[in-house]
CHARMM internal coordinates of N, CA and C (Angstrom, degrees):
IC EDIT
DIST 1 N 1 CA 1.4529
DIST 1 CA 1 C 1.5314
ANGL 1 N 1 CA 1 C 108.46
DIST 1 C 2 N 1.2969
ANGL 1 CA 1 C 2 N 117.01
DIHE 1 N 1 CA 1 C 2 N 134.90
DIST 2 N 2 CA 1.4550
ANGL 1 C 2 N 2 CA 121.72
DIHE 1 CA 1 C 2 N 2 CA -176.81
DIST 2 CA 2 C 1.5244
ANGL 2 N 2 CA 2 C 113.24
DIHE 1 C 2 N 2 CA 2 C -64.67
DIST 2 C 3 N 1.2940
ANGL 2 CA 2 C 3 N 117.75
DIHE 2 N 2 CA 2 C 3 N -18.91
DIST 3 N 3 CA 1.4661
ANGL 2 C 3 N 3 CA 121.46
DIHE 2 CA 2 C 3 N 3 CA -179.59
DIST 3 CA 3 C 1.5251
ANGL 3 N 3 CA 3 C 111.39
DIHE 2 C 3 N 3 CA 3 C -58.07
DIST 3 C 4 N 1.3215
ANGL 3 CA 3 C 4 N 117.98
DIHE 3 N 3 CA 3 C 4 N -29.70
DIST 4 N 4 CA 1.4659
ANGL 3 C 4 N 4 CA 121.29
DIHE 3 CA 3 C 4 N 4 CA -179.39
DIST 4 CA 4 C 1.5270
ANGL 4 N 4 CA 4 C 112.52
DIHE 3 C 4 N 4 CA 4 C -54.66
DIST 4 C 5 N 1.3240
ANGL 4 CA 4 C 5 N 117.16
DIHE 4 N 4 CA 4 C 5 N -31.84
DIST 5 N 5 CA 1.4677
ANGL 4 C 5 N 5 CA 120.70
DIHE 4 CA 4 C 5 N 5 CA -178.54
DIST 5 CA 5 C 1.5202
ANGL 5 N 5 CA 5 C 112.91
DIHE 4 C 5 N 5 CA 5 C -71.46
DIST 5 C 6 N 1.3164
ANGL 5 CA 5 C 6 N 118.04
DIHE 5 N 5 CA 5 C 6 N -23.79
DIST 6 N 6 CA 1.4704
ANGL 5 C 6 N 6 CA 120.64
DIHE 5 CA 5 C 6 N 6 CA -172.61
DIST 6 CA 6 C 1.5258
ANGL 6 N 6 CA 6 C 114.21
DIHE 5 C 6 N 6 CA 6 C -124.10
DIST 6 C 7 N 1.3323
ANGL 6 CA 6 C 7 N 117.61
DIHE 6 N 6 CA 6 C 7 N 3.22
DIST 7 N 7 CA 1.4630
ANGL 6 C 7 N 7 CA 119.16
DIHE 6 CA 6 C 7 N 7 CA -173.26
DIST 7 CA 7 C 1.5249
ANGL 7 N 7 CA 7 C 113.77
DIHE 6 C 7 N 7 CA 7 C -61.55
DIST 7 C 8 N 1.3387
ANGL 7 CA 7 C 8 N 117.98
DIHE 7 N 7 CA 7 C 8 N -22.99
DIST 8 N 8 CA 1.4632
ANGL 7 C 8 N 8 CA 120.01
DIHE 7 CA 7 C 8 N 8 CA 179.65
DIST 8 CA 8 C 1.5227
ANGL 8 N 8 CA 8 C 112.76
DIHE 7 C 8 N 8 CA 8 C -96.36
DIST 8 C 9 N 1.3289
ANGL 8 CA 8 C 9 N 118.01
DIHE 8 N 8 CA 8 C 9 N 2.32
DIST 9 N 9 CA 1.4606
ANGL 8 C 9 N 9 CA 121.63
DIHE 8 CA 8 C 9 N 9 CA 176.23
DIST 9 CA 9 C 1.5253
ANGL 9 N 9 CA 9 C 109.83
DIHE 8 C 9 N 9 CA 9 C -70.02
DIST 9 C 10 N 1.3286
ANGL 9 CA 9 C 10 N 114.89
DIHE 9 N 9 CA 9 C 10 N 164.81
DIST 10 N 10 CA 1.4600
ANGL 9 C 10 N 10 CA 119.69
DIHE 9 CA 9 C 10 N 10 CA 174.28
DIST 10 CA 10 C 1.5326
ANGL 10 N 10 CA 10 C 107.77
DIHE 9 C 10 N 10 CA 10 C -60.62
DIST 10 C 11 N 1.3090
ANGL 10 CA 10 C 11 N 116.95
DIHE 10 N 10 CA 10 C 11 N 133.81
DIST 11 N 11 CA 1.4687
ANGL 10 C 11 N 11 CA 121.08
DIHE 10 CA 10 C 11 N 11 CA -178.30
DIST 11 CA 11 C 1.5173
ANGL 11 N 11 CA 11 C 110.43
DIHE 10 C 11 N 11 CA 11 C -98.73
DIST 11 C 12 N 1.3077
ANGL 11 CA 11 C 12 N 120.63
DIHE 11 N 11 CA 11 C 12 N 160.92
DIST 12 N 12 CA 1.4649
ANGL 11 C 12 N 12 CA 126.51
DIHE 11 CA 11 C 12 N 12 CA 6.85
DIST 12 CA 12 C 1.5329
ANGL 12 N 12 CA 12 C 113.46
DIHE 11 C 12 N 12 CA 12 C -77.58
DIST 12 C 13 N 1.3208
ANGL 12 CA 12 C 13 N 114.98
DIHE 12 N 12 CA 12 C 13 N 150.87
DIST 13 N 13 CA 1.4646
ANGL 12 C 13 N 13 CA 123.46
DIHE 12 CA 12 C 13 N 13 CA 177.63
DIST 13 CA 13 C 1.5196
ANGL 13 N 13 CA 13 C 107.42
DIHE 12 C 13 N 13 CA 13 C -112.89
DIST 13 C 14 N 1.3291
ANGL 13 CA 13 C 14 N 117.04
DIHE 13 N 13 CA 13 C 14 N 128.67
DIST 14 N 14 CA 1.4633
ANGL 13 C 14 N 14 CA 120.91
DIHE 13 CA 13 C 14 N 14 CA 179.80
DIST 14 CA 14 C 1.5226
ANGL 14 N 14 CA 14 C 109.60
DIHE 13 C 14 N 14 CA 14 C -103.22
DIST 14 C 15 N 1.3263
ANGL 14 CA 14 C 15 N 115.52
DIHE 14 N 14 CA 14 C 15 N 132.42
DIST 15 N 15 CA 1.4516
ANGL 14 C 15 N 15 CA 122.67
DIHE 14 CA 14 C 15 N 15 CA 176.31
DIST 15 CA 15 C 1.5201
ANGL 15 N 15 CA 15 C 106.75
DIHE 14 C 15 N 15 CA 15 C -118.79
DIST 15 C 16 N 1.3308
ANGL 15 CA 15 C 16 N 116.88
DIHE 15 N 15 CA 15 C 16 N 119.74
DIST 16 N 16 CA 1.4622
ANGL 15 C 16 N 16 CA 120.77
DIHE 15 CA 15 C 16 N 16 CA 179.15
DIST 16 CA 16 C 1.5208
ANGL 16 N 16 CA 16 C 110.04
DIHE 15 C 16 N 16 CA 16 C -97.54
DIST 16 C 17 N 1.3269
ANGL 16 CA 16 C 17 N 115.10
DIHE 16 N 16 CA 16 C 17 N 141.01
DIST 17 N 17 CA 1.4599
ANGL 16 C 17 N 17 CA 121.76
DIHE 16 CA 16 C 17 N 17 CA -178.55
DIST 17 CA 17 C 1.5146
ANGL 17 N 17 CA 17 C 107.81
DIHE 16 C 17 N 17 CA 17 C -137.37
DIST 17 C 18 N 1.3395
ANGL 17 CA 17 C 18 N 117.77
DIHE 17 N 17 CA 17 C 18 N 131.22
DIST 18 N 18 CA 1.4523
ANGL 17 C 18 N 18 CA 120.30
DIHE 17 CA 17 C 18 N 18 CA 178.77
DIST 18 CA 18 C 1.5263
ANGL 18 N 18 CA 18 C 109.11
DIHE 17 C 18 N 18 CA 18 C -83.11
DIST 18 C 19 N 1.3121
ANGL 18 CA 18 C 19 N 116.96
DIHE 18 N 18 CA 18 C 19 N 117.46
DIST 19 N 19 CA 1.4627
ANGL 18 C 19 N 19 CA 122.61
DIHE 18 CA 18 C 19 N 19 CA 179.62
DIST 19 CA 19 C 1.5251
ANGL 19 N 19 CA 19 C 109.48
DIHE 18 C 19 N 19 CA 19 C -95.81
DIST 19 C 20 N 1.3124
ANGL 19 CA 19 C 20 N 116.34
DIHE 19 N 19 CA 19 C 20 N 110.04
DIST 20 N 20 CA 1.4694
ANGL 19 C 20 N 20 CA 120.97
DIHE 19 CA 19 C 20 N 20 CA -177.26
DIST 20 CA 20 C 1.5233
ANGL 20 N 20 CA 20 C 112.31
DIHE 19 C 20 N 20 CA 20 C -62.52
DIST 20 C 21 N 1.3336
ANGL 20 CA 20 C 21 N 116.62
DIHE 20 N 20 CA 20 C 21 N -33.30
DIST 21 N 21 CA 1.4652
ANGL 20 C 21 N 21 CA 118.60
DIHE 20 CA 20 C 21 N 21 CA -176.48
DIST 21 CA 21 C 1.5241
ANGL 21 N 21 CA 21 C 113.25
DIHE 20 C 21 N 21 CA 21 C -66.99
DIST 21 C 22 N 1.3310
ANGL 21 CA 21 C 22 N 117.16
DIHE 21 N 21 CA 21 C 22 N -21.91
DIST 22 N 22 CA 1.4629
ANGL 21 C 22 N 22 CA 119.76
DIHE 21 CA 21 C 22 N 22 CA 177.24
DIST 22 CA 22 C 1.5289
ANGL 22 N 22 CA 22 C 112.06
DIHE 21 C 22 N 22 CA 22 C -118.00
DIST 22 C 23 N 1.3387
ANGL 22 CA 22 C 23 N 116.67
DIHE 22 N 22 CA 22 C 23 N -5.57
DIST 23 N 23 CA 1.4587
ANGL 22 C 23 N 23 CA 120.67
DIHE 22 CA 22 C 23 N 23 CA 176.98
DIST 23 CA 23 C 1.5099
ANGL 23 N 23 CA 23 C 114.20
DIHE 22 C 23 N 23 CA 23 C 65.71
DIST 23 C 24 N 1.3249
ANGL 23 CA 23 C 24 N 117.15
DIHE 23 N 23 CA 23 C 24 N 29.61
DIST 24 N 24 CA 1.4669
ANGL 23 C 24 N 24 CA 121.35
DIHE 23 CA 23 C 24 N 24 CA -178.95
DIST 24 CA 24 C 1.5173
ANGL 24 N 24 CA 24 C 109.97
DIHE 23 C 24 N 24 CA 24 C -142.03
DIST 24 C 25 N 1.3366
ANGL 24 CA 24 C 25 N 115.12
DIHE 24 N 24 CA 24 C 25 N 163.59
DIST 25 N 25 CA 1.4537
ANGL 24 C 25 N 25 CA 119.82
DIHE 24 CA 24 C 25 N 25 CA 173.09
DIST 25 CA 25 C 1.5180
ANGL 25 N 25 CA 25 C 109.24
DIHE 24 C 25 N 25 CA 25 C -80.81
DIST 25 C 26 N 1.3220
ANGL 25 CA 25 C 26 N 115.11
DIHE 25 N 25 CA 25 C 26 N 140.82
DIST 26 N 26 CA 1.4478
ANGL 25 C 26 N 26 CA 122.35
DIHE 25 CA 25 C 26 N 26 CA 175.33
DIST 26 CA 26 C 1.5161
ANGL 26 N 26 CA 26 C 106.98
DIHE 25 C 26 N 26 CA 26 C -109.54
DIST 26 C 27 N 1.3154
ANGL 26 CA 26 C 27 N 117.33
DIHE 26 N 26 CA 26 C 27 N 134.84
DIST 27 N 27 CA 1.4657
ANGL 26 C 27 N 27 CA 121.60
DIHE 26 CA 26 C 27 N 27 CA -179.80
DIST 27 CA 27 C 1.5196
ANGL 27 N 27 CA 27 C 109.51
DIHE 26 C 27 N 27 CA 27 C -103.72
DIST 27 C 28 N 1.3203
ANGL 27 CA 27 C 28 N 114.93
DIHE 27 N 27 CA 27 C 28 N 119.05
DIST 28 N 28 CA 1.4512
ANGL 27 C 28 N 28 CA 122.21
DIHE 27 CA 27 C 28 N 28 CA 173.78
DIST 28 CA 28 C 1.5260
ANGL 28 N 28 CA 28 C 105.99
DIHE 27 C 28 N 28 CA 28 C -100.90
DIST 28 C 29 N 1.3119
ANGL 28 CA 28 C 29 N 118.14
DIHE 28 N 28 CA 28 C 29 N 114.26
DIST 29 N 29 CA 1.4545
ANGL 28 C 29 N 29 CA 122.07
DIHE 28 CA 28 C 29 N 29 CA -179.70
DIST 29 CA 29 C 1.5196
ANGL 29 N 29 CA 29 C 109.04
DIHE 28 C 29 N 29 CA 29 C -104.04
DIST 29 C 30 N 1.3324
ANGL 29 CA 29 C 30 N 115.13
DIHE 29 N 29 CA 29 C 30 N 113.17
DIST 30 N 30 CA 1.4551
ANGL 29 C 30 N 30 CA 121.59
DIHE 29 CA 29 C 30 N 30 CA 179.00
DIST 30 CA 30 C 1.5253
ANGL 30 N 30 CA 30 C 106.65
DIHE 29 C 30 N 30 CA 30 C -89.35
DIST 30 C 31 N 1.3209
ANGL 30 CA 30 C 31 N 116.24
DIHE 30 N 30 CA 30 C 31 N 114.59
DIST 31 N 31 CA 1.4594
ANGL 30 C 31 N 31 CA 120.83
DIHE 30 CA 30 C 31 N 31 CA -169.59
DIST 31 CA 31 C 1.5248
ANGL 31 N 31 CA 31 C 114.08
DIHE 30 C 31 N 31 CA 31 C -80.42
DIST 31 C 32 N 1.3225
ANGL 31 CA 31 C 32 N 116.77
DIHE 31 N 31 CA 31 C 32 N -32.79
DIST 32 N 32 CA 1.4699
ANGL 31 C 32 N 32 CA 120.70
DIHE 31 CA 31 C 32 N 32 CA -177.46
DIST 32 CA 32 C 1.5200
ANGL 32 N 32 CA 32 C 108.80
DIHE 31 C 32 N 32 CA 32 C -134.84
DIST 32 C 33 N 1.3372
ANGL 32 CA 32 C 33 N 117.87
DIHE 32 N 32 CA 32 C 33 N 154.66
DIST 33 N 33 CA 1.4616
ANGL 32 C 33 N 33 CA 119.41
DIHE 32 CA 32 C 33 N 33 CA 176.35
DIST 33 CA 33 C 1.5261
ANGL 33 N 33 CA 33 C 110.35
DIHE 32 C 33 N 33 CA 33 C -57.98
DIST 33 C 34 N 1.2896
ANGL 33 CA 33 C 34 N 116.68
DIHE 33 N 33 CA 33 C 34 N 135.52
DIST 34 N 34 CA 1.4565
ANGL 33 C 34 N 34 CA 121.94
DIHE 33 CA 33 C 34 N 34 CA -178.80
DIST 34 CA 34 C 1.5253
ANGL 34 N 34 CA 34 C 108.39
DIHE 33 C 34 N 34 CA 34 C -150.70
DIST 34 C 35 N 1.3060
ANGL 34 CA 34 C 35 N 117.04
DIHE 34 N 34 CA 34 C 35 N 165.21
DIST 35 N 35 CA 1.4587
ANGL 34 C 35 N 35 CA 119.85
DIHE 34 CA 34 C 35 N 35 CA 177.71
DIST 35 CA 35 C 1.5234
ANGL 35 N 35 CA 35 C 109.35
DIHE 34 C 35 N 35 CA 35 C -79.74
DIST 35 C 36 N 1.3164
ANGL 35 CA 35 C 36 N 115.78
DIHE 35 N 35 CA 35 C 36 N 162.34
DIST 36 N 36 CA 1.4646
ANGL 35 C 36 N 36 CA 120.12
DIHE 35 CA 35 C 36 N 36 CA 178.32
DIST 36 CA 36 C 1.5280
ANGL 36 N 36 CA 36 C 110.44
DIHE 35 C 36 N 36 CA 36 C -61.49
DIST 36 C 37 N 1.3224
ANGL 36 CA 36 C 37 N 117.03
DIHE 36 N 36 CA 36 C 37 N -39.79
DIST 37 N 37 CA 1.4678
ANGL 36 C 37 N 37 CA 119.81
DIHE 36 CA 36 C 37 N 37 CA 179.81
DIST 37 CA 37 C 1.5280
ANGL 37 N 37 CA 37 C 111.60
DIHE 36 C 37 N 37 CA 37 C -64.22
DIST 37 C 38 N 1.3279
ANGL 37 CA 37 C 38 N 116.79
DIHE 37 N 37 CA 37 C 38 N -42.00
DIST 38 N 38 CA 1.4683
ANGL 37 C 38 N 38 CA 120.06
DIHE 37 CA 37 C 38 N 38 CA 177.04
DIST 38 CA 38 C 1.5189
ANGL 38 N 38 CA 38 C 110.52
DIHE 37 C 38 N 38 CA 38 C -63.05
DIST 38 C 39 N 1.3316
ANGL 38 CA 38 C 39 N 116.35
DIHE 38 N 38 CA 38 C 39 N -39.30
DIST 39 N 39 CA 1.4622
ANGL 38 C 39 N 39 CA 120.12
DIHE 38 CA 38 C 39 N 39 CA 178.89
DIST 39 CA 39 C 1.5230
ANGL 39 N 39 CA 39 C 110.61
DIHE 38 C 39 N 39 CA 39 C -65.48
DIST 39 C 40 N 1.3183
ANGL 39 CA 39 C 40 N 117.63
DIHE 39 N 39 CA 39 C 40 N -43.72
DIST 40 N 40 CA 1.4709
ANGL 39 C 40 N 40 CA 120.82
DIHE 39 CA 39 C 40 N 40 CA 178.33
DIST 40 CA 40 C 1.5292
ANGL 40 N 40 CA 40 C 110.40
DIHE 39 C 40 N 40 CA 40 C -60.42
DIST 40 C 41 N 1.3275
ANGL 40 CA 40 C 41 N 117.10
DIHE 40 N 40 CA 40 C 41 N -41.89
DIST 41 N 41 CA 1.4631
ANGL 40 C 41 N 41 CA 120.40
DIHE 40 CA 40 C 41 N 41 CA 178.64
DIST 41 CA 41 C 1.5245
ANGL 41 N 41 CA 41 C 110.80
DIHE 40 C 41 N 41 CA 41 C -64.02
DIST 41 C 42 N 1.3239
ANGL 41 CA 41 C 42 N 116.39
DIHE 41 N 41 CA 41 C 42 N -40.82
DIST 42 N 42 CA 1.4653
ANGL 41 C 42 N 42 CA 120.14
DIHE 41 CA 41 C 42 N 42 CA 178.88
DIST 42 CA 42 C 1.5258
ANGL 42 N 42 CA 42 C 110.85
DIHE 41 C 42 N 42 CA 42 C -65.44
DIST 42 C 43 N 1.3337
ANGL 42 CA 42 C 43 N 117.54
DIHE 42 N 42 CA 42 C 43 N -37.77
DIST 43 N 43 CA 1.4695
ANGL 42 C 43 N 43 CA 120.80
DIHE 42 CA 42 C 43 N 43 CA 176.40
DIST 43 CA 43 C 1.5275
ANGL 43 N 43 CA 43 C 110.46
DIHE 42 C 43 N 43 CA 43 C -64.05
DIST 43 C 44 N 1.3292
ANGL 43 CA 43 C 44 N 117.01
DIHE 43 N 43 CA 43 C 44 N -41.85
DIST 44 N 44 CA 1.4747
ANGL 43 C 44 N 44 CA 119.91
DIHE 43 CA 43 C 44 N 44 CA 177.05
DIST 44 CA 44 C 1.5279
ANGL 44 N 44 CA 44 C 110.35
DIHE 43 C 44 N 44 CA 44 C -61.64
DIST 44 C 45 N 1.3308
ANGL 44 CA 44 C 45 N 116.24
DIHE 44 N 44 CA 44 C 45 N -41.74
DIST 45 N 45 CA 1.4641
ANGL 44 C 45 N 45 CA 120.61
DIHE 44 CA 44 C 45 N 45 CA 179.05
DIST 45 CA 45 C 1.5224
ANGL 45 N 45 CA 45 C 110.74
DIHE 44 C 45 N 45 CA 45 C -62.85
DIST 45 C 46 N 1.3418
ANGL 45 CA 45 C 46 N 116.88
DIHE 45 N 45 CA 45 C 46 N -40.31
DIST 46 N 46 CA 1.4670
ANGL 45 C 46 N 46 CA 119.88
DIHE 45 CA 45 C 46 N 46 CA -179.71
DIST 46 CA 46 C 1.5201
ANGL 46 N 46 CA 46 C 110.96
DIHE 45 C 46 N 46 CA 46 C -64.32
DIST 46 C 47 N 1.3302
ANGL 46 CA 46 C 47 N 116.92
DIHE 46 N 46 CA 46 C 47 N -38.38
DIST 47 N 47 CA 1.4711
ANGL 46 C 47 N 47 CA 120.64
DIHE 46 CA 46 C 47 N 47 CA 179.07
DIST 47 CA 47 C 1.5288
ANGL 47 N 47 CA 47 C 110.22
DIHE 46 C 47 N 47 CA 47 C -67.54
DIST 47 C 48 N 1.3201
ANGL 47 CA 47 C 48 N 116.61
DIHE 47 N 47 CA 47 C 48 N -41.40
DIST 48 N 48 CA 1.4655
ANGL 47 C 48 N 48 CA 120.87
DIHE 47 CA 47 C 48 N 48 CA -179.58
DIST 48 CA 48 C 1.5228
ANGL 48 N 48 CA 48 C 112.31
DIHE 47 C 48 N 48 CA 48 C -70.13
DIST 48 C 49 N 1.3296
ANGL 48 CA 48 C 49 N 117.47
DIHE 48 N 48 CA 48 C 49 N -17.64
DIST 49 N 49 CA 1.4610
ANGL 48 C 49 N 49 CA 120.46
DIHE 48 CA 48 C 49 N 49 CA -176.84
DIST 49 CA 49 C 1.5277
ANGL 49 N 49 CA 49 C 112.32
DIHE 48 C 49 N 49 CA 49 C -65.61
DIST 49 C 50 N 1.3368
ANGL 49 CA 49 C 50 N 116.58
DIHE 49 N 49 CA 49 C 50 N -19.51
DIST 50 N 50 CA 1.4605
ANGL 49 C 50 N 50 CA 120.18
DIHE 49 CA 49 C 50 N 50 CA -178.08
DIST 50 CA 50 C 1.5191
ANGL 50 N 50 CA 50 C 111.87
DIHE 49 C 50 N 50 CA 50 C 85.14
DIST 50 C 51 N 1.3272
ANGL 50 CA 50 C 51 N 117.57
DIHE 50 N 50 CA 50 C 51 N -5.55
DIST 51 N 51 CA 1.4645
ANGL 50 C 51 N 51 CA 121.66
DIHE 50 CA 50 C 51 N 51 CA 178.16
DIST 51 CA 51 C 1.5194
ANGL 51 N 51 CA 51 C 106.84
DIHE 50 C 51 N 51 CA 51 C -110.70
DIST 51 C 52 N 1.3053
ANGL 51 CA 51 C 52 N 115.68
DIHE 51 N 51 CA 51 C 52 N 68.61
DIST 52 N 52 CA 1.4640
ANGL 51 C 52 N 52 CA 124.44
DIHE 51 CA 51 C 52 N 52 CA -168.18
DIST 52 CA 52 C 1.5206
ANGL 52 N 52 CA 52 C 115.32
DIHE 51 C 52 N 52 CA 52 C -44.95
DIST 52 C 53 N 1.3276
ANGL 52 CA 52 C 53 N 118.81
DIHE 52 N 52 CA 52 C 53 N -46.00
DIST 53 N 53 CA 1.4628
ANGL 52 C 53 N 53 CA 120.43
DIHE 52 CA 52 C 53 N 53 CA -176.88
DIST 53 CA 53 C 1.5211
ANGL 53 N 53 CA 53 C 111.63
DIHE 52 C 53 N 53 CA 53 C -122.87
DIST 53 C 54 N 1.3086
ANGL 53 CA 53 C 54 N 116.67
DIHE 53 N 53 CA 53 C 54 N 27.45
DIST 54 N 54 CA 1.4630
ANGL 53 C 54 N 54 CA 121.62
DIHE 53 CA 53 C 54 N 54 CA 177.65
DIST 54 CA 54 C 1.5203
ANGL 54 N 54 CA 54 C 106.58
DIHE 53 C 54 N 54 CA 54 C -147.66
DIST 54 C 55 N 1.3238
ANGL 54 CA 54 C 55 N 115.25
DIHE 54 N 54 CA 54 C 55 N 77.24
DIST 55 N 55 CA 1.4622
ANGL 54 C 55 N 55 CA 120.89
DIHE 54 CA 54 C 55 N 55 CA -173.79
DIST 55 CA 55 C 1.5178
ANGL 55 N 55 CA 55 C 109.00
DIHE 54 C 55 N 55 CA 55 C -138.10
DIST 55 C 56 N 1.3388
ANGL 55 CA 55 C 56 N 116.08
DIHE 55 N 55 CA 55 C 56 N 143.25
DIST 56 N 56 CA 1.4559
ANGL 55 C 56 N 56 CA 119.48
DIHE 55 CA 55 C 56 N 56 CA 176.66
DIST 56 CA 56 C 1.5214
ANGL 56 N 56 CA 56 C 109.95
DIHE 55 C 56 N 56 CA 56 C -151.00
DIST 56 C 57 N 1.3237
ANGL 56 CA 56 C 57 N 114.72
DIHE 56 N 56 CA 56 C 57 N 137.15
DIST 57 N 57 CA 1.4611
ANGL 56 C 57 N 57 CA 121.76
DIHE 56 CA 56 C 57 N 57 CA 175.12
DIST 57 CA 57 C 1.5267
ANGL 57 N 57 CA 57 C 107.32
DIHE 56 C 57 N 57 CA 57 C -139.34
DIST 57 C 58 N 1.3258
ANGL 57 CA 57 C 58 N 116.56
DIHE 57 N 57 CA 57 C 58 N -171.17
DIST 58 N 58 CA 1.4610
ANGL 57 C 58 N 58 CA 119.62
DIHE 57 CA 57 C 58 N 58 CA 179.04
DIST 58 CA 58 C 1.5275
ANGL 58 N 58 CA 58 C 112.08
DIHE 57 C 58 N 58 CA 58 C -67.14
DIST 58 C 59 N 1.3422
ANGL 58 CA 58 C 59 N 116.91
DIHE 58 N 58 CA 58 C 59 N -26.16
DIST 59 N 59 CA 1.4609
ANGL 58 C 59 N 59 CA 121.26
DIHE 58 CA 58 C 59 N 59 CA -176.67
DIST 59 CA 59 C 1.5171
ANGL 59 N 59 CA 59 C 114.56
DIHE 58 C 59 N 59 CA 59 C -100.02
DIST 59 C 60 N 1.3340
ANGL 59 CA 59 C 60 N 117.13
DIHE 59 N 59 CA 59 C 60 N -30.59
DIST 60 N 60 CA 1.4598
ANGL 59 C 60 N 60 CA 120.51
DIHE 59 CA 59 C 60 N 60 CA -167.20
DIST 60 CA 60 C 1.5200
ANGL 60 N 60 CA 60 C 112.42
DIHE 59 C 60 N 60 CA 60 C -143.69
DIST 60 C 61 N 1.3393
ANGL 60 CA 60 C 61 N 115.38
DIHE 60 N 60 CA 60 C 61 N 143.16
DIST 61 N 61 CA 1.4659
ANGL 60 C 61 N 61 CA 121.43
DIHE 60 CA 60 C 61 N 61 CA 170.31
DIST 61 CA 61 C 1.5240
ANGL 61 N 61 CA 61 C 106.93
DIHE 60 C 61 N 61 CA 61 C -126.70
DIST 61 C 62 N 1.3233
ANGL 61 CA 61 C 62 N 116.63
DIHE 61 N 61 CA 61 C 62 N 137.25
DIST 62 N 62 CA 1.4579
ANGL 61 C 62 N 62 CA 121.95
DIHE 61 CA 61 C 62 N 62 CA -179.07
DIST 62 CA 62 C 1.5260
ANGL 62 N 62 CA 62 C 108.06
DIHE 61 C 62 N 62 CA 62 C -125.34
DIST 62 C 63 N 1.3346
ANGL 62 CA 62 C 63 N 116.26
DIHE 62 N 62 CA 62 C 63 N 125.41
DIST 63 N 63 CA 1.4624
ANGL 62 C 63 N 63 CA 120.25
DIHE 62 CA 62 C 63 N 63 CA -178.92
DIST 63 CA 63 C 1.5206
ANGL 63 N 63 CA 63 C 109.01
DIHE 62 C 63 N 63 CA 63 C -155.81
DIST 63 C 64 N 1.3346
ANGL 63 CA 63 C 64 N 116.36
DIHE 63 N 63 CA 63 C 64 N 166.32
DIST 64 N 64 CA 1.4570
ANGL 63 C 64 N 64 CA 120.42
DIHE 63 CA 63 C 64 N 64 CA 173.07
DIST 64 CA 64 C 1.5151
ANGL 64 N 64 CA 64 C 108.70
DIHE 63 C 64 N 64 CA 64 C -65.33
DIST 64 C 65 N 1.3367
ANGL 64 CA 64 C 65 N 117.15
DIHE 64 N 64 CA 64 C 65 N 139.23
DIST 65 N 65 CA 1.4527
ANGL 64 C 65 N 65 CA 121.56
DIHE 64 CA 64 C 65 N 65 CA 175.55
DIST 65 CA 65 C 1.5272
ANGL 65 N 65 CA 65 C 108.13
DIHE 64 C 65 N 65 CA 65 C -71.24
DIST 65 C 66 N 1.3282
ANGL 65 CA 65 C 66 N 116.54
DIHE 65 N 65 CA 65 C 66 N 153.26
DIST 66 N 66 CA 1.4524
ANGL 65 C 66 N 66 CA 121.57
DIHE 65 CA 65 C 66 N 66 CA 179.12
DIST 66 CA 66 C 1.5118
ANGL 66 N 66 CA 66 C 111.17
DIHE 65 C 66 N 66 CA 66 C -74.68
DIST 66 C 67 N 1.3066
ANGL 66 CA 66 C 67 N 116.87
DIHE 66 N 66 CA 66 C 67 N 131.52
DIST 67 N 67 CA 1.4595
ANGL 66 C 67 N 67 CA 122.75
DIHE 66 CA 66 C 67 N 67 CA 173.57
DIST 67 CA 67 C 1.5129
ANGL 67 N 67 CA 67 C 114.43
DIHE 66 C 67 N 67 CA 67 C 49.97
DIST 67 C 68 N 1.3287
ANGL 67 CA 67 C 68 N 116.25
DIHE 67 N 67 CA 67 C 68 N -131.53
DIST 68 N 68 CA 1.4518
ANGL 67 C 68 N 68 CA 122.60
DIHE 67 CA 67 C 68 N 68 CA -176.07
DIST 68 CA 68 C 1.5202
ANGL 68 N 68 CA 68 C 112.11
DIHE 67 C 68 N 68 CA 68 C -103.16
DIST 68 C 69 N 1.3349
ANGL 68 CA 68 C 69 N 117.46
DIHE 68 N 68 CA 68 C 69 N 43.55
DIST 69 N 69 CA 1.4580
ANGL 68 C 69 N 69 CA 119.57
DIHE 68 CA 68 C 69 N 69 CA 179.58
DIST 69 CA 69 C 1.5185
ANGL 69 N 69 CA 69 C 109.22
DIHE 68 C 69 N 69 CA 69 C -57.57
DIST 69 C 70 N 1.3147
ANGL 69 CA 69 C 70 N 115.60
DIHE 69 N 69 CA 69 C 70 N 136.10
DIST 70 N 70 CA 1.4523
ANGL 69 C 70 N 70 CA 119.43
DIHE 69 CA 69 C 70 N 70 CA -179.90
DIST 70 CA 70 C 1.5184
ANGL 70 N 70 CA 70 C 110.15
DIHE 69 C 70 N 70 CA 70 C -79.24
DIST 70 C 71 N 1.3201
ANGL 70 CA 70 C 71 N 115.56
DIHE 70 N 70 CA 70 C 71 N 166.49
DIST 71 N 71 CA 1.4398
ANGL 70 C 71 N 71 CA 121.02
DIHE 70 CA 70 C 71 N 71 CA 179.38
DIST 71 CA 71 C 1.5044
ANGL 71 N 71 CA 71 C 110.60
DIHE 70 C 71 N 71 CA 71 C -61.72
DIST 71 C 72 N 1.3162
ANGL 71 CA 71 C 72 N 116.47
DIHE 71 N 71 CA 71 C 72 N 125.37
DIST 72 N 72 CA 1.4614
ANGL 71 C 72 N 72 CA 121.14
DIHE 71 CA 71 C 72 N 72 CA -177.49
DIST 72 CA 72 C 1.5021
ANGL 72 N 72 CA 72 C 111.38
DIHE 71 C 72 N 72 CA 72 C -91.40
DIST 72 C 73 N 1.2923
ANGL 72 CA 72 C 73 N 115.67
DIHE 72 N 72 CA 72 C 73 N -132.84
DIST 73 N 73 CA 1.4614
ANGL 72 C 73 N 73 CA 122.26
DIHE 72 CA 72 C 73 N 73 CA -176.15
DIST 73 CA 73 C 1.4930
ANGL 73 N 73 CA 73 C 110.94
DIHE 72 C 73 N 73 CA 73 C -64.93
END
COOR INIT
IC SEED 1 N 1 CA 1 C
IC BUILD
């Protein structure tokens, strides 16, 4: 996971992902430093929440990226 390269950077860290099912970039904002495993678990939790692209917790926020933001980290 590309997050490993930036997990120790000053947070929040935004990871953009192009979602083919909606044809847009999705922005995953990691609010605090966390391990890759914790991040993967939080992503699974966000998907299970039923609010696929509108989710927020203490560790992660998931939303549509603004406009034509290019692929980030």
